[in-house]
Every structure is written in structure tokens, then in C-alpha cells.
N, C-alpha and C positions, 0 to 999 in steps of 0.2 A: 178564758179562751182566747183573749187577744194576744197574749204573749206567745203561745204556741203557734198561732196563725202568723205572727210577724217572723218567727224563726223559719217557718215554712217558706214564707215569701223570700227571705234573705237567701236561704239555701237554694231555692229555685233560681234566683238571679245569678248566684255563683255558678251553678251548673250550666245555666244558659250561656254565661260568658265563657266558661271553659269549653262548652260545646262549640261556640263560635270560633274560637282560636285555641284548640288544644295543642297545637304544634308551633308555638312562636319561634323556636329555634329552627324548626324545619323550614318555615317560611323565609327565614333569613338566610339559610344555607343554600337552598335550591337555586336561587339566581346566580350563585357564585360558581356554578359548574359549567357555565357556557364558555366555549373557546371558539376563537375565530378559525374558520377553515382556511387552509393555505390558498393563496391567490396565484394567478399566472398559469402558464402551460405546465402540464404534468410530464415529467421526463421519465423515460424508462431506464433500466440499468444499462442497456446498450448505448443509449444517448449519452448518459453521463460518462461512461467509459471512453467513448470517442472524444468527448470534450476534454476529459482529463488527459488523454494521450497527446492532445494538442496544446492545452493551456497550462499543464502542471509546471510550476517553476523549476522543480528538481529535474524534470525531464528536459526542459529547455537548457538547463546548465549542462547536462550530460551530452546533449546534442552539440552544443558549442564546443565542449571539450573534445568530442570526437572530431569535429571539423579542424580544430587546432592540430591534433595529432596527425590527421590525414594530410594537412598542409605541410607537415614536417617531413613526410616521406621523400619527396623529390630532392630535398636539400641534403639528405643523408647519403644518397648514392652519387651525388655530384662531386666533381673534382674540386680541389681547392683553387682559389683564385690564382691566375698566373702572376708572376713577379717580374716587374720591369726594373732593370738596374742600370745605372750609369756609373762608370769608373774612370776617373782621370788619373792615369798612372805616369809617374815620371815628370810631374810639373816642377820646374826649377823653383827653389825656395827664394832665390834672389829676384825672380820675376814670376810671382804666383799668378799673374794674369796671362801669361804666355802659354796658352793651351796648344799652339802650333808646335811647341817643343815637347808636348806630352803625347802619350798614347791614350786616345779617347775611345772608351769601350761602351757600347750600348747593347744590353743583353736582356733576353726574355727567358724566364725559367718556369718550368711546370713540374710539379711533383705528382707521380703516379703511384698509388698504393700498390702493395704486392698483389699478385694474381689472386682473385677471388675475394679480396677484402671488401671491395665496394659492394659486391652482390650480397655478401653476408650482412653488411651493415643495412642495406636496403631491406633484406629479409627480416632483420630485427625490428626495423621501423614498422614494417607491415604487421609483424606480430603485436606491436604496440597498438596498432589500429584494431586488430582482432580482439585484443583485450578491452579496448575502449568500446567496441561494438557490443561485446558481451556484457560489459558494465551498463551500457545503455539499455540492453534488453532486460537485465536484472532490475534496473530502476523502473522500467515500464511494468514489469511483472509485479514489483512491490507496490507501485501506485495502483495497479489494477486490483490487487488483493485488498488494499486499504479502502479503495472506492467501494468494493463489494461489501465489505464489513460495515462501512458507514451507511451505505444505501439500505442494507437490511436492518440496521439499527433504527434508521429514520422510518422505514416502512413499518417496523414493529411498533414504534411509538404512534404512528398514524392509526394502526389497527387497535392499539390500546386506547387511544382517544375515542375511536369508534365504539369499542366495547364500553368505554366510560359513558358515552352518550346513552347506550342501551341500559347501562347500570342506573343512570339518572332517571330514565323512563320507568324502570322497574321501581326505583325508590319513590317516584311520584305516585305510581299506582298503589304502592304499599302504604304510603302516607294517607292517600285518599281513602283507601279501604279501612285503615285504622281509625281515621277521623269519623267515618260513618259509624263503625261499630262502637267507637268510644262514645259517640253521641247517644246511642241506645243502650250503653252500659255493658256491651259484650267484650270490651277490650280493657284490661287493667292498665294501670299507669306504667308498669314495667315495659309493656309493649311500646308505649310512646317513647320511653327513654331509649329502648333498643333501636327504634327507627332513627332517632336523632344521632345515636352513636354511628350507625351505618352512614348517615349523611356526612358526619365529620370525617369518616374514613374516606369517603368520596373526595372531599377537599384535599386530604393528604395524598391520595393517589394522583389527583390532578396536578399537584405541584411536582411530583416525581416525573410524570409523563411529559409535562411541558419542559422540564429541565433536560430530560433525555433527548427530546426532539430538538431543543436548541443546540445541545452539544453535537448531535449527529449532523445537524444542518451546517453548523460551523465547520466541522471536519470535512464535509463534502465540498463546501465552498472553498476551503483552503486547498484541498486537493485539485480543484478546478482552476485555482489561481484567481478566484473571485473574492469580493469582500466577504469576510466571515459572517457578517450580519445580514447579508442579502437573503431575501425570502426565496424559498425553493419548495416546489411541489413535485412529488414523485408518484409513480404508479407501478405496480408490479405484483407478482405472485411468488409464492414459495413452491419449490419443486423438490419432491423427495423421490429419488430413483428407486425402482423396485429392487435392483441389485447393485451392489458396489463392486468395483473392479478388484481383481486379485492383487495381492502384494507383488507377485512376480511381474505382472504386467505394468504396474506402477513404477517399479524399479527400472524396468527396461525403458519405459518412457522418460524417466528422470535422466538416465544416462544420455539420452539423445536430445533432451530438451532443456535441462537446467542451465540457465545462463552462467551461474557461478562456476559450474563444472566446465563449461566452454571457456570461461575466462581463465580458470586454472590450467586447462589443457593448452591454451594459447601461451600462458606463462611458461609452461614446461617446454613447449616447442621453442620459445624464445631463448630459454636457458641452453638448449642444445645448440642453437645457432651462435649464442655467445661463446659456448665452449669451442665450437669450430673456429670462430674468429680468434679466440685466444691461441688455438693451435697454429693459426696463421702468423702469430707474432714472430716466428723465426723466418718468415718470408720477408725479405728486405723490400723496402720502398725505394723507388728510383726517382731521382730528380734530373731532368734533361734541360739543358740551357743552350741557347743559340744566340749569336749576336754579331754586330758589325763593329769593326775596330778601325779607327782613323789613326794612322801612324804619324810620327813627327815629320815636319817639313824636311825634305831632302832624302827621305827614305826611298829605297828602290821600289818598294811596293807600299804605297801609302794607304790604299784601300784594301782592307783584309776582312775576313770573317772568322768567327771562332765557334766551336761546338764543345760542349762540356757535359759530362755525365757524372752522377755520384749516387751512391747507395749507402744506407745505414748498415751497421754491423751488429745485428741482434745477438749473434753468438758470443759477443764479448760482454753481454749483460744477461747471462743466464739466470742469475738469482731473481731478477725482476720478472722475466718472462715465465720462468717455472712457477713462480708464485701466482702469476695471473692464470696460468693453466690449472693449477690446483684449486684456486678460488672458483673458477668456472665449473670444474667438476663437482665441487661441493654445492654450488647453486643448483646444478642439475639434480643432485641427490635430494636436496631440500625440496625442490619443486615437485619431484616425483612423490616424495612422502606426503607433501601437502595435498596433492591430488588424491592420493589413496585415502587420506584422512577425511577429506571433504566428501568423497564418495561414501565412505562408511557413515559419516554424519548425516548425509542425505538419506540413506536407507533407514537410519534411526528416526529421522524426522518423518519419513513416510509412514513407518510403522506406528509411531505415536499419533500422528494426525489421523491415520485410518482408524485406530482404536477410538479416538474421540468422535469421529464421524459415525462410526457404528453405534456408539453409545447414544449420541444425539438422535440418530435415526430411530432407535428403539424407543426413546422418550417420546418423540413426535408421533410414532405409530401407536404408542400406548395411549396418549391423550386422544388421538383421533378415533381409534377403533374401540376403545373401552371406556375411558373416563368420561368423555363428552357424552356418548349415548347413555351411559348410566346416570350421569347427573341430570340430563334432560328428562329421562324417564322418571327419575325421582321427583323432579320439579312438577311434571305434569300430574303425577299421582298426588302430590301435596296440594296442588291447586284445586283439584277435584275434591279432595277431602276438606279443604278449607271452605270451599263454596257450600259444602253440605254440613258445615259445622262439626266435622269429625276430627279436626286438628286445630291447634291454636295459631295465632299470628306469628309467633316466634319461629315455629317450624317452617312456615311458609317463607318468612324472611331469610332464614338460614338456607333453605333450598335455593332460593333465588341468588343469594350471594355465592353459594357454592358453584352454581353454573357459571356465573360471571368470572369467578376466580379461576376456574378450570379453563375458560376461554382465554383469559390473560396468560395463564401458564402455557397453553397450547401455542400461542403466538410467540411466546418467549422461547419455547422449545424449537419452533420452526426457524426463528432468527438465529438461534444458537447452532442449529444444523447448518444453515447457510454460512455462518462464520467459520465453523469447523471445516466445512467443505472448501471454503476459500483458503484456509490454512493448508489443506491437503493439496490443492492446486499449486500453492506456492512451494510446497515441499517437492512436488513433481516437476514444477517449472513450466507447466503448460495447462491450458484448459482441459478438463476431463469431460468426455462425452457422457451424458446421462439421459435416460429415458424415464418417462413417468408423467402423469397428469398433475399439474399444480394442485396443491391441497389448500384451499382457503374456505373454511367453514363459515356459515352465516352466523350472525350474532343472535343469540337467543333473547327474545324479549318477552 
């Protein structure tokens, strides 16, 4: 009887030890899922957009480029510098120092471009300014869109980390419930292993979430002109409009708002001005000179003045000027075709972006109106069944994980909608008014 009694004692000790710590892997994994909350003030999307428009390095470069082009406008319409000339005429070779025996002429000359040329050159320079302003607006639009994408990427990762915290809380509850039931023999070993697998998945998710947050934060800081490693905390919501604008309205808005279309239009106007200037190549330029002439000693009129005028003869160089005119006409034709192609490309971008926005909206609506309520109802039903021993631990764990996965997918769909909507605004070239209440569901715990 002693041997069976000893075996009973050993088995009881083993069961007691297992009951004390049935989840050694779980106890090791749970502390690894803590993450530090972002510190410092929380910035909204409007705050970050304002900071980006002021501090973005690319925008600063575009602003300085515009200032350079604007400073060039007054110089284009100005006259060339006057020319001061001295001429000593008739100085004797055998007495090269005797200027009293020579005609000493002092002359000032000024060249005047043909009528209308200065104005056309100034107009061309102002068209360059218009192109630079449009390029600056396009840069601001591009930065704004990239800021919105990075902002919602970072907001999504913050929401994912929040979901992750809820996921950890669920895992703790599941582990505790499994530990209790394992102690009384109501949970098999496979349930323990399943819980440990889910905890390992939590560690995997945490790595991806932190990586995405670090990348989005670095992108935002770079767009703001800050140190990419600088901490940043944001706050905001997702907003899904009830109705999306029609394609015709977006195309009309794009024609009036897209900076690249404005830049192409300015380039087309400049090409017309360049053509008009090329046509002026047959208008001669005039040079006018006036001066004082000191005649040699002994002359009847020693103090004299002189006036001189000259023009160029473009008619004698027709091959050159005809080629310039033909080139200018070809440039006009090219710019006109480029504007038409850009408009056609813009309409295509709008249609493509609108299709992606519609698809993203349907996904977000599907998660919010159907999948989330269905998953939460299933979880509530499974919890009740588990508490009454009508289902097993694995079904409960699967229901909990399904709810969390759907919440993560919902935030991914919302961030994807915001990204697609930013692409649509970039295709249109201006912010799009939208109505609707922000949709941010609570985390199911």
C-alpha cells in the first residue's frame, strides 16, 4: 500500500505545481506588451498643416525661388545701360600728345528697343512669376496631402496600439479564466497552448504597430522640417461623408483650382507672348547718340556738338528671324497640346481617385454597420455560453480575437479612406467640403 500512496503524493505535487503556474510562457509574454504613451502636447491635423506650410523645407525653397523670379521682372523691362564714349580724331602721329590739334569727341549713346518689345519682355517675365506662383501652390498642395496621409497613418497606429491594449486586457482575462478552470480540471492542455499562441501574436502585432508609428512620425517631422526622431503626439478623428461629390463637380473644381493646370496655362500665355515678341523681330531697334566735340586750335568754331542715330536692319537677316518666328509658333502649339493633355490626365486622376474613395467608403461602412455589430453580438453570446459551461475556452478566445481583428481592420479602412480622400483632393487641387459625423468606435473589452 505504500507504493501506490507515494505515487499519489508525487502526482498530487505535480498537479499542484502545474496549477500554481500553468502558463509560464504567458507570464513571460504579458509584460512585453506595454508601450509608452506619446508625451507632449497633442496636435490636430489643422495644427500640423499650418506648421508644415511654414516650416517645410521644400516650400521654403519654392518661396525663395519665387522671390528670385519676382526680383528679375524690373530688370527685363529696363533699358540697357547708356554708353559713354570718347574719340580722339586726327591726332598727329609725330606728336601723339598734341590733342589741341585733334578733334576731341565726347558722346553718350542709348539704345531703344523697337516699339512694344520692352512691354512684351516684361509680360514674359510676369508670366514666369505666374508659373512660379503656381509651382509654389502645387508644392503646398503636395505637402498638405502628404501631411494628411502621414497624420492618418500615425493616428491609425495610435488607435491600433489602443486596440492592442484592449487586446492585452482580453488576453489577461482569458489567461486568468483558463488558469482557474485548468486548476479544477475543466480546461485541457490545448487551451493553454492556444492562449500562449495568441499572446505570441500580440508580440508580433506590437512590433508592426510600433514600426508603423515610428515611420509615420518620422514622415511628419520631415514634412515639418523637424528632426525625424523628435517625439510627436496627435489627436483627431476620422470623418466619412454621407455623400461624395459628383464627377462633373470635381472636374469643374479642378479646372479652376489645380495649380499644375494654372502653371500650364501660364506657360501657354508666355508662349503666346514669346511669339508676339518674335513677330517684333522685324521692328528695328534704334540707337541715339549725342555729344560734345572740341575742334583743333585755330578752327572757326572750336566748340561744337553732334547728334547721331542708327538702326539695325532685320530685313537683311530674314532666315534668322523667320526661324525664330517658326520656333515660337511651334512652342505655342506644344504648350497648347501639353495643357490639353494635362487636363485629360487630371480628369483621369479624378475618376481613379473617386473610384478608390468610393470603395474605401464602402469598406468603412461595412465594418461599422455590419461586421462590428455582428462580431460584438457573437462575443456577448459566447461569453454568456462560456459562463454557463455551454461552450469551450477556444470558442471564447476565437470570438474575442475576432472582435479585436475587426476593430483593427476598421481603423485600417478608416485610415485608408482618409488617404484615398487626400489623393482625391490632390487630383482636384483644392480641399473638398464634406459633411458627416466623425466615426470612431469604442474598443470592445
